[in-house]
C-alpha positions in Angstrom: -15.9 -14.0 23.5 -16.1 -12.3 20.1 -14.8 -14.1 17.0 -11.5 -12.9 15.7 -11.5 -10.5 12.8 -8.5 -10.5 10.5 -7.4 -7.7 8.2 -4.8 -8.7 5.6 -2.9 -5.6 4.4 -1.2 -6.3 1.1 1.1 -4.3 -1.1 0.3 -4.3 -4.8 2.4 -6.5 -7.1 5.4 -5.5 -9.2 4.7 -2.6 -11.5 5.6 -2.3 -15.2 7.9 0.7 -15.1 10.4 0.6 -18.1 11.4 4.2 -17.6 12.3 3.7 -13.9 10.4 6.7 -12.7 8.9 7.2 -9.3 5.2 6.7 -10.3 3.5 7.7 -7.0 -0.1 8.5 -7.8 0.4 8.9 -11.6 -2.2 7.1 -13.7 -1.4 4.3 -16.2 1.1 2.3 -14.1 -0.2 -1.3 -14.3 1.2 -4.6 -13.0 4.1 -6.3 -14.9 3.8 -10.0 -15.8 5.6 -10.8 -12.5 3.1 -8.5 -10.6 0.2 -10.3 -12.1 1.7 -13.6 -11.0 2.3 -12.2 -7.5 -1.4 -11.2 -7.4 -2.5 -14.7 -8.3 -0.1 -16.1 -5.7 -1.8 -14.0 -3.0 -5.2 -15.1 -4.3 -4.1 -18.7 -4.1 -2.7 -18.2 -0.6 -6.0 -16.7 0.7 -8.3 -19.0 -1.3 -9.4 -21.1 1.7 -9.8 -18.1 4.0 -13.0 -16.6 5.2 -12.6 -13.4 3.2 -15.8 -11.3 3.0 -14.5 -8.2 1.4 -11.6 -7.0 -0.8 -10.8 -3.3 -0.7 -8.1 -1.5 -2.7 -6.6 1.8 -3.4 -8.1 3.5 -6.4 -4.8 3.3 -8.3 -4.7 0.8 -11.2 -1.9 -1.4 -9.8 -3.7 -1.9 -6.5 -7.0 -2.7 -8.3 -5.2 -5.2 -10.6 -3.7 -6.9 -7.5 -7.1 -7.1 -5.8 -8.9 -8.5 -8.8 -7.8 -12.1 -8.6 -8.2 -12.2 -4.8 -11.8 -10.9 -5.1 -12.5 -13.2 -8.0 -11.4 -16.2 -6.0 -13.9 -15.3 -3.3 -16.6 -14.3 -5.8 -16.5 -10.7 -4.4 -16.3 -7.3 -6.0 -13.2 -5.1 -5.5 -14.3 -2.1 -3.4 -12.3 1.1 -3.4 -11.1 3.1 -0.4 -9.2 6.4 -1.1 -7.5 6.1 2.3 -5.5 3.2 0.9 -3.9 5.4 -1.8 -0.2 5.9 -2.4 1.5 8.8 -0.6 1.5 12.2 -2.3 4.9 12.6 -3.9 6.9 15.6 -5.1 9.1 13.4 -7.2 6.3 11.7 -9.2 7.4 11.2 -12.8 11.1 11.6 -12.1 13.9 9.2 -11.9 15.3 9.2 -8.4 18.4 7.0 -8.7 21.7 8.2 -7.6 23.7 9.8 -10.4 20.9 9.8 -13.0 17.9 11.2 -11.3 16.3 14.1 -9.5 19.0 14.0 -6.8 21.5 15.6 -9.2 19.4 18.8 -9.2 20.3 20.8 -6.1 17.0 22.7 -6.3 15.1 19.6 -5.2 17.2 19.0 -2.1 14.9 21.5 -0.2 12.3 18.7 -0.3 14.6 16.6 1.9 14.9 19.1 4.8 12.4 17.5 7.2 12.9 13.9 8.2 9.3 13.7 9.6 7.7 14.8 6.3 9.1 12.6 3.6 10.2 14.2 0.3 6.9 13.2 -1.3 5.2 15.7 1.0 2.6 13.8 3.0 3.6 13.6 6.7 4.1 10.2 8.1 1.5 10.9 10.8 -1.1 11.6 8.1 -0.3 8.4 6.3 -0.5 6.4 9.5 -3.9 8.1 10.4 -5.6 7.5 7.1 -4.3 3.9 6.9 -5.5 3.2 10.4 -8.8 4.7 9.4 -9.0 2.4 6.3 -8.1 -0.7 8.4 -10.6 0.2 11.1 -13.4 0.6 8.5 -12.4 -2.7 7.0 -12.3 -4.5 10.4 -15.8 -3.3 11.3 -17.1 -4.3 7.9 -15.7 -7.8 8.2 -16.5 -8.4 11.9 -15.9 -12.0 12.8 -14.4 -12.8 9.3 -11.4 -11.7 7.2 -10.9 -8.8 4.8 -8.1 -7.9 2.4 -6.9 -4.3 1.9 -4.6 -3.7 -1.0 -2.4 -0.6 -0.8 1.2 0.6 -1.5 4.6 0.2 0.0 5.0 3.4 2.0 1.5 3.4 3.4 1.7 -0.3 4.4 5.1 0.2 6.1 4.0 3.4 7.8 0.9 1.6 9.2 3.1 -1.3 10.4 5.4 1.1 12.2 2.5 3.0 13.7 0.7 -0.1 15.1 3.9 -1.5 16.5 4.8 1.8 18.2 8.0 2.4 16.2 9.1 5.7 14.8 7.4 6.6 11.6 10.4 6.7 9.3 10.2 4.4 6.3 12.4 1.3 6.5 11.5 -1.2 3.7 13.7 -3.8 5.2 11.6 -4.3 8.3 9.5 -7.5 8.9 5.9 -8.3 9.3 3.6 -7.4 12.2 0.5 -8.6 13.9 -2.0 -6.0 15.2 -4.6 -6.9 17.8 -7.4 -4.6 19.1 
C-alpha cells in the first residue's frame, strides 16, 4: 500500500489594509502584525510534520505567510501561479454597504451571473486551477506532506469542488478532507 500524501491548503494571514479596499491581485498588500503572527502560528503547528515543499501564490501576502513555514522546514518558498487570488473587477474599491462600490448602479451589471462572481473569474475556472495546483503539489510530495498557500476564495472554491458542493462562495463553511 502506498504511503499517504498530505496537502495542506492554507489561506494567507490577515492583510494590512487601512483603506479597507478589496485588494484582489493588486501589488503591495502585505501581512499585518496579526497576519505575521498567524503565519508563525501555522509554522509552529506544522513544525513536526514531514513537509517537503512549501508552495505559494505569487502575491506578497501569500509569500509572507509561506516564509516562516518554509524556514521552519529549511525549505525555499516555491511559487505557483495557479494558487493566485481570483481576478476581481472591484480591485482597489471599497465594497462595504453604504460607502463602497455598491452605491454606484453602474457596477451592478457585474452581479448579474451567480455562477461567475463579480470579480469575473468563473468558479469552475478557479476550481480547476486550484485542483491543478494541488495535484502538482501532491505528485511532488508523494509519500510526504506539502503546504500550498493561497487566498480565501480559491481555497473555499477548491473545498466546495472536492466535496461535491455547489461552487458558490460561503466563507462560513467548515474544513474538508480530500482523498484520492
